[in-house]
SEGU-658675 format. One record per residue (C-alpha): x, z, y. Coordinates in steps of 0.1 Angstrom, whole numbers, plus 5000, padded with zeros to 4 digits. Each point is the difference from the previous one (the first is absolute). Layout:
// SEGU-658675
XZY
...
***
This chain:
// SEGU-658675
814456363236
502450035030
499449855034
502449735011
503050135018
500049975038
502749825019
502850215016
498649915035
496450114991
501450334986
501850095033
498049845027
499050255026
496450065010
498849875034
499350355012
497749905028
497649864974
500150334981
499150185032
497249755007
498650074965
500150375005
498349965034
497349784987
499350254972
499650275026
497649775019
497949954968
499750384998
498550015035
503050075022
500649835033
503449834997
501949845030
502149724985
503449975018
501949914968
499449634991
501349725021
496749825003
498349935034
496650165004
498849705019
497749764980
501049654993
499049795031
496549854998
501249645004
502350054970
497250144979
497749725010
502649744991
500550164966
496350004994
499849635010
502749924975
498250174972
496749835010
501749665000
501650064965
503550015014
501350204971
502549784981
503750035000
502049905031
503649884999
502350284989
501450025035
496650015017
497749765018
501449765025
497450125026
501250364998
503749925001
499449785031
498050285016
502950244994
502549755014
497949965032
499850385002
503850034999
500249755028
497450185021
501150354993
503749974997
501049675014
501349914966
499849654984
499450084963
499449704978
496850064979
501949894970
502250315003
497050234998
498850134966
496750184998
500150294975
497850254984
500950275025
503450095015
500950164967
499949664982
502149865028
502750264996
500149954963
500349625005
502850055025
501950224976
499449764971
501349715021
503050175016
501250294978
501450004965
499650284975
502850255003
500649935037
499450265027
497550005028
500450235030
496950195011
499650225030
499550374991
497350095011
498149694992
496949864983
499850174965
499149694979
503049805012
502350204977
497749914971
499849635009
503849984999
500150194967
497349784984
502349705008
502750174980
502050065031
501350335014
498450155031
502750175022
498850245026
501449945035
499850325020
498549945035
500150265027
497750125028
502549915027
499649644989
496250024998
500350034962
501149634999
503249874985
502949865021
502349724992
502850264997
498150204974
499149694980
503749895001
501150344988
497550014971
500549644989
501849984967
501449734977
496649994982
497750025030
497849705004
497350085026
498650245025
496250065004
499050115035
496750095017
499049985036
497950195010
501050214970
498050204976
500150315001
501550045035
498249745021
503349915017
501149655009
503249814995
501249855033
500849635002
503750065008
500450244971
498249764976
502349725012
503150214993
498750094965
499249644992
503549895010
501550294980
498149894969
500749635005
503850075000
499650164966
497949724985
497050234997
496249995007
497950175026
496350064991
498050125030
496650174994
497949945031
496650114987
499550225030
501649765025
496749935018
499450385005
502650085027
499050215030
502349875027
501849675001
500449874964
503249834989
499749644988
499749954963
503249954980
498549664993
500949915036
503749934999
501050114965
499149724976
502050164972
498150335001
497050034976
497150145020
497250194983
496650065016
496450084990
496449985011
499550364989
501050215030
499449835033
497249794987
498450294981
499849804967
501750244976
497649944971
500149625004
503650014987
501549725020
503449975015
502749745008
503749945002
502249765021
502849874979
503249815007
499649624997
502149984968
497750274984
496849815004
499849824967
501550294979
497750265015
497049774994
501049974963
500450374997
496650065016
498449754976
501450184970
499750365011
496750005020
498349664995
498550015035
498850255026
496350085003
498049695012
497250195017
502450235018
501949705013
496849845013
499150325017
503450055016
499649685020
497650185022
502650275007
501549775027
496849945020
500350125037
497150254996
501750154969
503450035018
498350185029
498450244975
503350064982
501950065033
497550265010
500650184967
503750005007
499350185033
497950254981
502850074976
502450055029
497650265015
499950184966
503850004997
500250165034
497650274990
502350094970
503249975020
498750265025
498650244974
502449994970
503050185015
497850295009
499150034963
503650014989
500049644989
502949845019
500049625007
503649905001
499549635008
497149875020
497949764980
499649675018
497549834977
498250014967
497850314996
502350274987
501850305013
503050144980
500350375007
502650264991
498150294983
503050244993
498650255025
497450094975
502550114974
498749814969
500749654987
497649725011
498349974966
499050375000
499149995036
497749694996
498450164969
499350315020
498649825030
497749794978
498750304981
499550235030
498949765027
498949674984
502649805020
501849754977
503649935010
502849824981
503250194990
503249845011
501349984964
498149674997
502349855025
503350174997
501650124967
502750185020
498250165030
496349974992
499450374993
500750065037
497449755014
496349925000
498549665009
496750015019
498049685001
497749995031
497449794983
497150215011
498150015033
501450205029
497350274995
500850034964
503850025008
499250295025
498050184973
502949954975
502450155026
497750305005
499950064962
503849984998
500250255028
497850244980
502149984968
503350025018
498850315020
499550184967
503749944992
***
């Protein structure tokens, strides 16, 4: 008896290499090795105590049944108030859709706004899974080369040049993964106007928007009501395993996106939504802001040390918790280099091939999701392996 045939997409989908690296690193840990994890984009901070307490209370009270597909009224109103406080933006709670993580939000945005066979422009380098989200929709991901002199972010001119007869949308990120760079308000405005003139769609991934080290730009939800904004409780709020995100959609999209959510996901997690309400408490915000400052200090440690290790940082990261480094000085491609570093030093890094099909072999992403003391230890280990040549 033969197994059923796989779909064409399942046959060709690329691995998410960072998860392969993580699996190898965890296997090494099980054998007794000390591994410093700088590969996965997951904060090392625990979920805030108030959030955990709220989740426990929801369980104790039996709050475990389905919510509306677009999330509870209480959480949507809390997010609306947060946009007003944090960004000066008036976002109607009815335009907010709670999702099972930002991944579900991106899939909903593509399902609502992109047809099979159409093209979506994606910055290269960019978040690895976005290419697969687009392909799963039956659309075509088109790499948009972004350059260091533009902080590895697209410009209106580059989007206009890449826009074709079959292009439907562009998916942006600010701060971006893997570079940590931000898209300025002026550049975003120019991009939105360029896309509007072509009848297209801008999807803005803001899951790191609360982790910005200097003066953050306002959310795209402030002033661009036709932009679909994606966000998540995973990164800033340290709730990765709770799988909870949200999106802000144009007014005309409210009912269609709710219907899509009903059919594709039924509802986001009830306990996670109840827990997330505590994320906006003043004491939680103070804790989270202190963590942002700790991440800034970690970034500065890396920016000082990496050039001396032959890992050039071509664009200064302004947020998130990543540094995108040019590794060509070491004479091997990033996959071979990351494998060697893991084997010889126990430091887990991510090869750039996860983020750029065209230039990824020349780059390594470092996630500073470990304490400053562990970062310094990782740098010492890297110095040792590079000294051996």
